[in-house]
Every structure is written in C-alpha cells, then in structure tokens.
N, C-alpha and C positions, 0 to 999 in steps of 0.2 A: 597595863598603868605601869609606870618607869619604876615602880615599885619587882613585877616580876619578866620586866626585860633587862632592869641590870642585875638579877640572880639566871637570863639567860645566859651573863654575857661570860661571870663569875664563874659557873658552869664551864661551859666551854671552854675560858683561859684553863683552865683546871684540867681539860681532857676531857670536859666530854662531849657529843654528839648529843645538838642541842635542835627540835625543832620549838618554835613559838606558834601557839596553835587562838590566834583574834578571831575571835566573832564577829569584827565591828572594821567597815572596810580598809581599816589602816590602823597599823598599830600609833599608840599615836596619838589618835581620832580626835581631843576638847583640842590636842595645843595648833598652833598657824598649821595652814596647808603647807608651806616650806616644813613642817618636824618631820615628820613621819617618812619620804622620801630616805632626807638621811640618815636618821635613825637605820632605817629597813636599811639602805644601803649598806650603813659601816658595820651591824650586826653581823649581812653575808660574806663580810668584808674578811670579819671573825672566823668563818663557819661555819655559824646559826644557817638555818631554818626559817625567816618567816614568811608566814599560814593565812593570809588577813580573806576575809573574807566569809568564815566556815560556817560551817552549822554542826556543831557535837549533836548523833543520834546518839551516841551509849559506852560509856567508859568500860571494861573489866578489867579482868585479871586469870589471863592462861593456867593449869595444873601446873605448868613448869615458869613460873610465876614474871610472865613474860604479862607485860601492858598494854590492852588495846582500846583503841579511841579509834573508834569511828565514828562520818565524816559522808559524812545525805553525799549525793545523789557522786560520792565513793567507792570503789570497793573495792580499796588495797583499804584498809584499818591503817594510822602508824602508829606505827609498835616501836617501844624501848622495855626499860628496864625498875622509873621511879616513874612518877605521872610531881608534879607537883602544882598545885591551883593557886594564880595569885586571881581577885577577888577586890 
C-alpha cells in the first residue's frame, strides 16, 4: 500500500538501503494501470529496490541479528538489519 511505499522512500532518503517485497504482481496494483510503473520507476530512481510478484516462504533472524527473508524459487535470501511489515 501507499503507507509502506512512503516508509520505503523515507528510510531511503535517510540513507538506508531499502528493498520493497510485494506479493502482488505490481506495487499499488489496485490503482490505475499507469500508476504502478510510474511509482516503481520513481522509487528505483531514488535507489529503492522493488521486487514485485514474490512469495515469501520464511522470515528469520540469525544469531548476529541479520534478518533473512527467503523467497520462493530463489536460492539467496533478501537480508538486512531490520524488517518493516506494512499490511
């Protein structure tokens, strides 16, 4: 939703590396068809990584505090220091 995307933009502008994981085929998929590609391009131009159409299989934290998000069909998990869930 827009709130999660706003947080992604805020954290990126504050200097964090940000990856948006969206289970729908596109971000803001409920909006007009031209909105999602524009939002994606705008966020990517700011350095946000947008991954749409993913299926999250597992979320966990390693002993060192690293957050790991395993995605279906991908060998390497998405990793980071924090996880924000916007539902």
